[in-house]
C-alpha positions, 0 to 999 in steps of 0.5 A: 492854090488851095487855102485852108483856115484853121485846117479847113478848106476855104475858097480864095480870100476876099479882098477884105480878108486879105487885108486882115492877114497880119505880117511882120515887118518887111525885110530884104532877107530873112533866115532860120533853121528847121527844127524837130517836131519835138522842139517845136511842140516844146516851144508852143507848150512853153509859151502856152504855159507862160501865158496861162500862168500869167493869166491865172496869177493875175486872176487870183491876185485880183480876186485875193485883192477884192477878198481882202480890200473889198467892201466887207459885205462882199468879202465872203463872196470874193473868198468863195470865188477865190477858192473856186478859182484856186481849184478850177484854174489848174484843172482848166490848165491841165485839160487845155495843155493836154488838148494842145499837145494832142492836137499838135501830135495829131497834125504833126505828120502832115505838117512834116510833108515837104519840110527840109530835114531838121538843121537845114538852114533856110534863107529867103532874099530877093533872088529866091529861097536858099536851103543850105547850098541849094537855091531856088529862084522865086520864078521857079516857085508857086504855092500849092497850099496856103494854111492860115490861122484865124484869131479873134481880135476883140471888137475888130473881129478876126485876123489871120496869121500865115501858118504854113506854105507848101510850095511847088518847086522844079523838084520836090514840094517844099514846105515853109512852116511857122512853128517848125522853123526858128524865125519861122514867122518872118520866113513864112511872111516873106514868102507870103509877100512874094508869092501870095499877096494880090493873088488870093481874091475870089 
């Protein structure tokens, strides 16, 4: 099994690192539908825009409040900071938005390898993985590659999210992708529990 973290090859995870893999609530059965790369990119950029808008709005509101209600001696400084923020924040947003979009487009082709066609219904239960009418038992599956995302979590350090699994089946390889499947988080987490947990240590 090959493990990557943020797109870079990694050795097998240590016991401590595996404990930091964040998983959604365990379920006996999860399901979703494969979506197109365009739909996935639109959802990612939409979530980014909402988060950036909330952060920027809060920052402007905070600086505006200090400029109006703060000590008179500091109001001028806060007005200057507010003016700078009004100009800088949209620029930072546009640059970050374009970088995320380009990053997604650059790596989309490799993420599509092994992915079922858009519209395919994916279901995972105690028996195995179901792709439309096709069923694959867990015993017939093994993990060829596990892709993790490392994220900062303040003082507690890094945590890891399961991003994608490339599975070896009796036929073709099968990819389960967090972003390219509706309810993808639950699906990749379920597969990780079944096939990876306890098998990633050095």
